[in-house]
C-alpha angles and dihedrals in degrees: 000000000000112000091237093054092083089064090063097039114085092198092054091049090048092052090051092053092046091050097058091044088052089053089048092051091054089050094050094047091048090053092049096045094038096223141066089234092054092049092048092051092048093048095041094236137112120278089242090059091056090049091051091050092051093049091048091050092049092048092050100040110027103022091251098314114139122262093186133034137181115279135180115317092017090285117140121246133190123263118220091267090044090055090054092050095045091053088056092057090069089076129070108307095210089070094055105097118166095264091054091047089053090052092050094048093046119106088215108113111250138171127204103205128184122195140188103246093240093051090050089067091055105035112023097080092056094042091050092051092048095047091047089051089054093044091241115152108233124211113183136189136170131230148147123258095276093048094048094048092048093049092049090048091054092042094242086129130045092201137005132194120206147137131265139279096071128188117250110280143180127202091026128106119204135191131185115243101175141001115216132188124217129261139187114244123191140172111262092240096047123115088244092058094044093049098045104026095126095049125101095203140018134210123221089250089062089068095062112140092357123138103261135193110209133188122257116280094252091053114096091225091061090056091046091053093051089053092048093053093046093051092048091047094233139120129215131201104249108211101167145000125219140181102214145005088266086069098032100066097055090046093051091052096043096048096032086232142143134234142188113236141156112279101253095173091106086061103032135344123261114244111285093238093062126084118227131196131179111250111235113205133171088240109028114230126210138189123213126221106220136189119217125200136165114275114258098050139310126263118257092256091053090049090052091053091046091051090054092048094047091051092050097044102034096109091053095055106092 
């Protein structure tokens, strides 16, 4: 068979994936039994097979460096790199390809960070600069509240940044980093901006019959807006729905519309070509910026990121 044939053969690719997970299983059982003999008995294989699996895993993941070493009483104990790899096995195994295993077993500092898409526009620049300054490798992904909570629960993320409200969750610790009010944002050429340009604040009633960009139905802000309009006894002309500020700004400009959104100015300015007013409500509403981490304590890299964020956002947490 030509060496390249395996790349086009699903069964060959499947066997390769199964093989490294078999090695990983031998590693985990050896850690949990403390001996090669105990792992072999549990797995129903010869001791030499477990040894071969461990050597193959070390060759593939750490370049031959040991994951286990002799401890007191001849029991095996984890090396520093072994501890990093073992912690990774607590998440979904189907996501642990060899490259990811190599990342987990590396002594290079790294942070797996998940963000709400809107928060990414306000915070990711600063986080990236700070992590680069600390020589921490940064791996980022985006998700809604349910996705972020689930990925922290399964330890696919070291840290996640999102907005409240959050879905119910176990195995996740959360802390509030900032508390933000809501504002009205509108395109400079919109009827809303022309009509209310001299005002410092707007009420919900001021948006009656205006072109409005709302949030998607499964976004909590979309539900909050519907409630606002119902309580004020008004209707708006919904021209678009979006998921994040990345999508909001182009929609506002294209439709010459307005929107209600969290006031992110403490974190990052709105574009200069948009008009912003404070939203005055009978009962002021707020949204909280929260950090999520696996229960039991965050990794050092996550703590470094949290320290940076707390310092930056301290005056907005009240």
